Chimera marker file (.cmm) of the C-alpha trace (Angstrom):
<marker_set name="trace">
<marker id="1" x="104.068" y="125.062" z="76.517" r="1" g="1" b="0" radius="0.5"/>
<marker id="2" x="101.469" y="122.811" z="76.527" r="1" g="1" b="0" radius="0.5"/>
<marker id="3" x="101.788" y="120.208" z="79.386" r="1" g="1" b="0" radius="0.5"/>
<marker id="4" x="101.678" y="116.725" z="77.870" r="1" g="1" b="0" radius="0.5"/>
<marker id="5" x="99.751" y="113.900" z="80.240" r="1" g="1" b="0" radius="0.5"/>
<marker id="6" x="101.062" y="111.789" z="82.202" r="1" g="1" b="0" radius="0.5"/>
<marker id="7" x="98.123" y="109.889" z="83.622" r="1" g="1" b="0" radius="0.5"/>
<marker id="8" x="95.221" y="108.458" z="80.688" r="1" g="1" b="0" radius="0.5"/>
<marker id="9" x="92.988" y="111.070" z="79.412" r="1" g="1" b="0" radius="0.5"/>
<marker id="10" x="89.586" y="110.832" z="82.106" r="1" g="1" b="0" radius="0.5"/>
<marker id="11" x="87.399" y="110.628" z="79.245" r="1" g="1" b="0" radius="0.5"/>
<marker id="12" x="88.776" y="107.706" z="77.979" r="1" g="1" b="0" radius="0.5"/>
<marker id="13" x="87.158" y="104.816" z="80.085" r="1" g="1" b="0" radius="0.5"/>
<marker id="14" x="88.955" y="101.352" z="79.589" r="1" g="1" b="0" radius="0.5"/>
<marker id="15" x="87.288" y="98.403" z="79.316" r="1" g="1" b="0" radius="0.5"/>
<marker id="16" x="88.028" y="97.666" z="83.162" r="1" g="1" b="0" radius="0.5"/>
<marker id="17" x="87.200" y="100.954" z="84.289" r="1" g="1" b="0" radius="0.5"/>
<marker id="18" x="84.346" y="103.023" z="86.068" r="1" g="1" b="0" radius="0.5"/>
<marker id="19" x="82.018" y="105.576" z="83.681" r="1" g="1" b="0" radius="0.5"/>
<marker id="20" x="82.285" y="108.610" z="85.651" r="1" g="1" b="0" radius="0.5"/>
<marker id="21" x="78.396" y="108.974" z="85.510" r="1" g="1" b="0" radius="0.5"/>
<marker id="22" x="78.823" y="106.049" z="88.176" r="1" g="1" b="0" radius="0.5"/>
<marker id="23" x="80.332" y="108.895" z="90.467" r="1" g="1" b="0" radius="0.5"/>
<marker id="24" x="76.981" y="110.117" z="92.209" r="1" g="1" b="0" radius="0.5"/>
<marker id="25" x="76.123" y="106.456" z="92.806" r="1" g="1" b="0" radius="0.5"/>
<marker id="26" x="79.513" y="105.749" z="94.328" r="1" g="1" b="0" radius="0.5"/>
<marker id="27" x="79.286" y="109.080" z="96.334" r="1" g="1" b="0" radius="0.5"/>
<marker id="28" x="82.620" y="109.549" z="94.737" r="1" g="1" b="0" radius="0.5"/>
<marker id="29" x="83.969" y="112.803" z="92.710" r="1" g="1" b="0" radius="0.5"/>
<marker id="30" x="84.353" y="112.394" z="89.198" r="1" g="1" b="0" radius="0.5"/>
<marker id="31" x="88.116" y="113.241" z="89.215" r="1" g="1" b="0" radius="0.5"/>
<marker id="32" x="88.710" y="110.320" z="91.636" r="1" g="1" b="0" radius="0.5"/>
<marker id="33" x="87.045" y="107.882" z="89.271" r="1" g="1" b="0" radius="0.5"/>
<marker id="34" x="89.021" y="109.501" z="86.583" r="1" g="1" b="0" radius="0.5"/>
<marker id="35" x="92.086" y="108.607" z="88.878" r="1" g="1" b="0" radius="0.5"/>
<marker id="36" x="90.731" y="105.264" z="89.551" r="1" g="1" b="0" radius="0.5"/>
<marker id="37" x="90.514" y="104.317" z="86.082" r="1" g="1" b="0" radius="0.5"/>
<marker id="38" x="94.534" y="105.867" z="84.760" r="1" g="1" b="0" radius="0.5"/>
<marker id="39" x="95.966" y="103.448" z="87.251" r="1" g="1" b="0" radius="0.5"/>
<marker id="40" x="93.317" y="100.009" z="86.784" r="1" g="1" b="0" radius="0.5"/>
<marker id="41" x="94.228" y="97.330" z="85.023" r="1" g="1" b="0" radius="0.5"/>
<marker id="42" x="93.092" y="93.874" z="83.877" r="1" g="1" b="0" radius="0.5"/>
<marker id="43" x="94.472" y="92.073" z="87.034" r="1" g="1" b="0" radius="0.5"/>
<marker id="44" x="93.362" y="94.818" z="89.076" r="1" g="1" b="0" radius="0.5"/>
<marker id="45" x="90.181" y="96.241" z="87.373" r="1" g="1" b="0" radius="0.5"/>
<marker id="46" x="88.808" y="99.417" z="88.622" r="1" g="1" b="0" radius="0.5"/>
<marker id="47" x="85.910" y="98.497" z="91.231" r="1" g="1" b="0" radius="0.5"/>
<marker id="48" x="88.672" y="96.544" z="93.078" r="1" g="1" b="0" radius="0.5"/>
<marker id="49" x="90.573" y="99.516" z="93.062" r="1" g="1" b="0" radius="0.5"/>
<marker id="50" x="88.144" y="101.763" z="94.180" r="1" g="1" b="0" radius="0.5"/>
<marker id="51" x="87.118" y="99.180" z="97.156" r="1" g="1" b="0" radius="0.5"/>
<marker id="52" x="90.625" y="98.467" z="98.349" r="1" g="1" b="0" radius="0.5"/>
<marker id="53" x="93.273" y="100.733" z="96.924" r="1" g="1" b="0" radius="0.5"/>
<marker id="54" x="97.107" y="99.769" z="97.679" r="1" g="1" b="0" radius="0.5"/>
<marker id="55" x="99.269" y="102.473" z="99.110" r="1" g="1" b="0" radius="0.5"/>
<marker id="56" x="100.946" y="102.439" z="95.581" r="1" g="1" b="0" radius="0.5"/>
<marker id="57" x="97.516" y="102.877" z="93.970" r="1" g="1" b="0" radius="0.5"/>
<marker id="58" x="96.148" y="105.662" z="96.299" r="1" g="1" b="0" radius="0.5"/>
<marker id="59" x="98.975" y="107.602" z="95.460" r="1" g="1" b="0" radius="0.5"/>
<marker id="60" x="98.626" y="107.428" z="91.730" r="1" g="1" b="0" radius="0.5"/>
<marker id="61" x="95.274" y="108.363" z="92.038" r="1" g="1" b="0" radius="0.5"/>
<marker id="62" x="96.278" y="111.465" z="94.349" r="1" g="1" b="0" radius="0.5"/>
<marker id="63" x="98.721" y="112.784" z="91.581" r="1" g="1" b="0" radius="0.5"/>
<marker id="64" x="96.124" y="111.636" z="88.527" r="1" g="1" b="0" radius="0.5"/>
<marker id="65" x="93.841" y="114.207" z="89.941" r="1" g="1" b="0" radius="0.5"/>
<marker id="66" x="96.118" y="116.466" z="90.811" r="1" g="1" b="0" radius="0.5"/>
<marker id="67" x="96.774" y="116.363" z="86.953" r="1" g="1" b="0" radius="0.5"/>
<marker id="68" x="93.568" y="116.730" z="85.719" r="1" g="1" b="0" radius="0.5"/>
<marker id="69" x="93.025" y="119.271" z="88.070" r="1" g="1" b="0" radius="0.5"/>
<marker id="70" x="95.791" y="121.257" z="86.814" r="1" g="1" b="0" radius="0.5"/>
<marker id="71" x="94.571" y="120.463" z="83.432" r="1" g="1" b="0" radius="0.5"/>
<marker id="72" x="91.460" y="121.397" z="83.599" r="1" g="1" b="0" radius="0.5"/>
<marker id="73" x="89.849" y="118.698" z="83.150" r="1" g="1" b="0" radius="0.5"/>
<marker id="74" x="88.244" y="118.487" z="87.054" r="1" g="1" b="0" radius="0.5"/>
<marker id="75" x="87.054" y="121.984" z="88.941" r="1" g="1" b="0" radius="0.5"/>
<marker id="76" x="89.333" y="122.241" z="92.379" r="1" g="1" b="0" radius="0.5"/>
<marker id="77" x="86.553" y="121.836" z="95.041" r="1" g="1" b="0" radius="0.5"/>
<marker id="78" x="87.214" y="125.021" z="97.536" r="1" g="1" b="0" radius="0.5"/>
<marker id="79" x="88.015" y="123.215" z="100.267" r="1" g="1" b="0" radius="0.5"/>
<marker id="80" x="90.409" y="120.761" z="98.559" r="1" g="1" b="0" radius="0.5"/>
<marker id="81" x="88.265" y="117.618" z="99.588" r="1" g="1" b="0" radius="0.5"/>
<marker id="82" x="87.397" y="114.991" z="96.742" r="1" g="1" b="0" radius="0.5"/>
<marker id="83" x="85.060" y="112.265" z="98.105" r="1" g="1" b="0" radius="0.5"/>
<marker id="84" x="85.771" y="108.799" z="97.812" r="1" g="1" b="0" radius="0.5"/>
<marker id="85" x="82.972" y="106.955" z="99.272" r="1" g="1" b="0" radius="0.5"/>
<marker id="86" x="83.092" y="107.035" z="102.735" r="1" g="1" b="0" radius="0.5"/>
<marker id="87" x="87.001" y="108.263" z="102.636" r="1" g="1" b="0" radius="0.5"/>
<marker id="88" x="88.379" y="111.146" z="100.772" r="1" g="1" b="0" radius="0.5"/>
<marker id="89" x="91.371" y="112.885" z="98.827" r="1" g="1" b="0" radius="0.5"/>
<marker id="90" x="92.794" y="116.294" z="100.863" r="1" g="1" b="0" radius="0.5"/>
<marker id="91" x="94.990" y="118.022" z="98.229" r="1" g="1" b="0" radius="0.5"/>
<link id1="1" id2="2" r="1" g="1" b="0" radius="0.2"/>
<link id1="2" id2="3" r="1" g="1" b="0" radius="0.2"/>
<link id1="3" id2="4" r="1" g="1" b="0" radius="0.2"/>
<link id1="4" id2="5" r="1" g="1" b="0" radius="0.2"/>
<link id1="5" id2="6" r="1" g="1" b="0" radius="0.2"/>
<link id1="6" id2="7" r="1" g="1" b="0" radius="0.2"/>
<link id1="7" id2="8" r="1" g="1" b="0" radius="0.2"/>
<link id1="8" id2="9" r="1" g="1" b="0" radius="0.2"/>
<link id1="9" id2="10" r="1" g="1" b="0" radius="0.2"/>
<link id1="10" id2="11" r="1" g="1" b="0" radius="0.2"/>
<link id1="11" id2="12" r="1" g="1" b="0" radius="0.2"/>
<link id1="12" id2="13" r="1" g="1" b="0" radius="0.2"/>
<link id1="13" id2="14" r="1" g="1" b="0" radius="0.2"/>
<link id1="14" id2="15" r="1" g="1" b="0" radius="0.2"/>
<link id1="15" id2="16" r="1" g="1" b="0" radius="0.2"/>
<link id1="16" id2="17" r="1" g="1" b="0" radius="0.2"/>
<link id1="17" id2="18" r="1" g="1" b="0" radius="0.2"/>
<link id1="18" id2="19" r="1" g="1" b="0" radius="0.2"/>
<link id1="19" id2="20" r="1" g="1" b="0" radius="0.2"/>
<link id1="20" id2="21" r="1" g="1" b="0" radius="0.2"/>
<link id1="21" id2="22" r="1" g="1" b="0" radius="0.2"/>
<link id1="22" id2="23" r="1" g="1" b="0" radius="0.2"/>
<link id1="23" id2="24" r="1" g="1" b="0" radius="0.2"/>
<link id1="24" id2="25" r="1" g="1" b="0" radius="0.2"/>
<link id1="25" id2="26" r="1" g="1" b="0" radius="0.2"/>
<link id1="26" id2="27" r="1" g="1" b="0" radius="0.2"/>
<link id1="27" id2="28" r="1" g="1" b="0" radius="0.2"/>
<link id1="28" id2="29" r="1" g="1" b="0" radius="0.2"/>
<link id1="29" id2="30" r="1" g="1" b="0" radius="0.2"/>
<link id1="30" id2="31" r="1" g="1" b="0" radius="0.2"/>
<link id1="31" id2="32" r="1" g="1" b="0" radius="0.2"/>
<link id1="32" id2="33" r="1" g="1" b="0" radius="0.2"/>
<link id1="33" id2="34" r="1" g="1" b="0" radius="0.2"/>
<link id1="34" id2="35" r="1" g="1" b="0" radius="0.2"/>
<link id1="35" id2="36" r="1" g="1" b="0" radius="0.2"/>
<link id1="36" id2="37" r="1" g="1" b="0" radius="0.2"/>
<link id1="37" id2="38" r="1" g="1" b="0" radius="0.2"/>
<link id1="38" id2="39" r="1" g="1" b="0" radius="0.2"/>
<link id1="39" id2="40" r="1" g="1" b="0" radius="0.2"/>
<link id1="40" id2="41" r="1" g="1" b="0" radius="0.2"/>
<link id1="41" id2="42" r="1" g="1" b="0" radius="0.2"/>
<link id1="42" id2="43" r="1" g="1" b="0" radius="0.2"/>
<link id1="43" id2="44" r="1" g="1" b="0" radius="0.2"/>
<link id1="44" id2="45" r="1" g="1" b="0" radius="0.2"/>
<link id1="45" id2="46" r="1" g="1" b="0" radius="0.2"/>
<link id1="46" id2="47" r="1" g="1" b="0" radius="0.2"/>
<link id1="47" id2="48" r="1" g="1" b="0" radius="0.2"/>
<link id1="48" id2="49" r="1" g="1" b="0" radius="0.2"/>
<link id1="49" id2="50" r="1" g="1" b="0" radius="0.2"/>
<link id1="50" id2="51" r="1" g="1" b="0" radius="0.2"/>
<link id1="51" id2="52" r="1" g="1" b="0" radius="0.2"/>
<link id1="52" id2="53" r="1" g="1" b="0" radius="0.2"/>
<link id1="53" id2="54" r="1" g="1" b="0" radius="0.2"/>
<link id1="54" id2="55" r="1" g="1" b="0" radius="0.2"/>
<link id1="55" id2="56" r="1" g="1" b="0" radius="0.2"/>
<link id1="56" id2="57" r="1" g="1" b="0" radius="0.2"/>
<link id1="57" id2="58" r="1" g="1" b="0" radius="0.2"/>
<link id1="58" id2="59" r="1" g="1" b="0" radius="0.2"/>
<link id1="59" id2="60" r="1" g="1" b="0" radius="0.2"/>
<link id1="60" id2="61" r="1" g="1" b="0" radius="0.2"/>
<link id1="61" id2="62" r="1" g="1" b="0" radius="0.2"/>
<link id1="62" id2="63" r="1" g="1" b="0" radius="0.2"/>
<link id1="63" id2="64" r="1" g="1" b="0" radius="0.2"/>
<link id1="64" id2="65" r="1" g="1" b="0" radius="0.2"/>
<link id1="65" id2="66" r="1" g="1" b="0" radius="0.2"/>
<link id1="66" id2="67" r="1" g="1" b="0" radius="0.2"/>
<link id1="67" id2="68" r="1" g="1" b="0" radius="0.2"/>
<link id1="68" id2="69" r="1" g="1" b="0" radius="0.2"/>
<link id1="69" id2="70" r="1" g="1" b="0" radius="0.2"/>
<link id1="70" id2="71" r="1" g="1" b="0" radius="0.2"/>
<link id1="71" id2="72" r="1" g="1" b="0" radius="0.2"/>
<link id1="72" id2="73" r="1" g="1" b="0" radius="0.2"/>
<link id1="73" id2="74" r="1" g="1" b="0" radius="0.2"/>
<link id1="74" id2="75" r="1" g="1" b="0" radius="0.2"/>
<link id1="75" id2="76" r="1" g="1" b="0" radius="0.2"/>
<link id1="76" id2="77" r="1" g="1" b="0" radius="0.2"/>
<link id1="77" id2="78" r="1" g="1" b="0" radius="0.2"/>
<link id1="78" id2="79" r="1" g="1" b="0" radius="0.2"/>
<link id1="79" id2="80" r="1" g="1" b="0" radius="0.2"/>
<link id1="80" id2="81" r="1" g="1" b="0" radius="0.2"/>
<link id1="81" id2="82" r="1" g="1" b="0" radius="0.2"/>
<link id1="82" id2="83" r="1" g="1" b="0" radius="0.2"/>
<link id1="83" id2="84" r="1" g="1" b="0" radius="0.2"/>
<link id1="84" id2="85" r="1" g="1" b="0" radius="0.2"/>
<link id1="85" id2="86" r="1" g="1" b="0" radius="0.2"/>
<link id1="86" id2="87" r="1" g="1" b="0" radius="0.2"/>
<link id1="87" id2="88" r="1" g="1" b="0" radius="0.2"/>
<link id1="88" id2="89" r="1" g="1" b="0" radius="0.2"/>
<link id1="89" id2="90" r="1" g="1" b="0" radius="0.2"/>
<link id1="90" id2="91" r="1" g="1" b="0" radius="0.2"/>
</marker_set>
């Protein structure tokens, strides 16, 4: 059975999101950027979240990244580590 998405399709970049082609410039895995885009809002644009995420935002970004990997949107990293500028997400 096909799985429904919980988070925004990573190909859809909202108006207040970060284009995935900015991942290299931001030293951030594209799946993390997509996760940030999935939780951003007009009041909390993606760049604000990228710079200073709240705890709940981080939780949702990790869950979105896991979903994107499970659905095949992004390849799983061999070490399960995904860059987020000077930080990282470990799955």
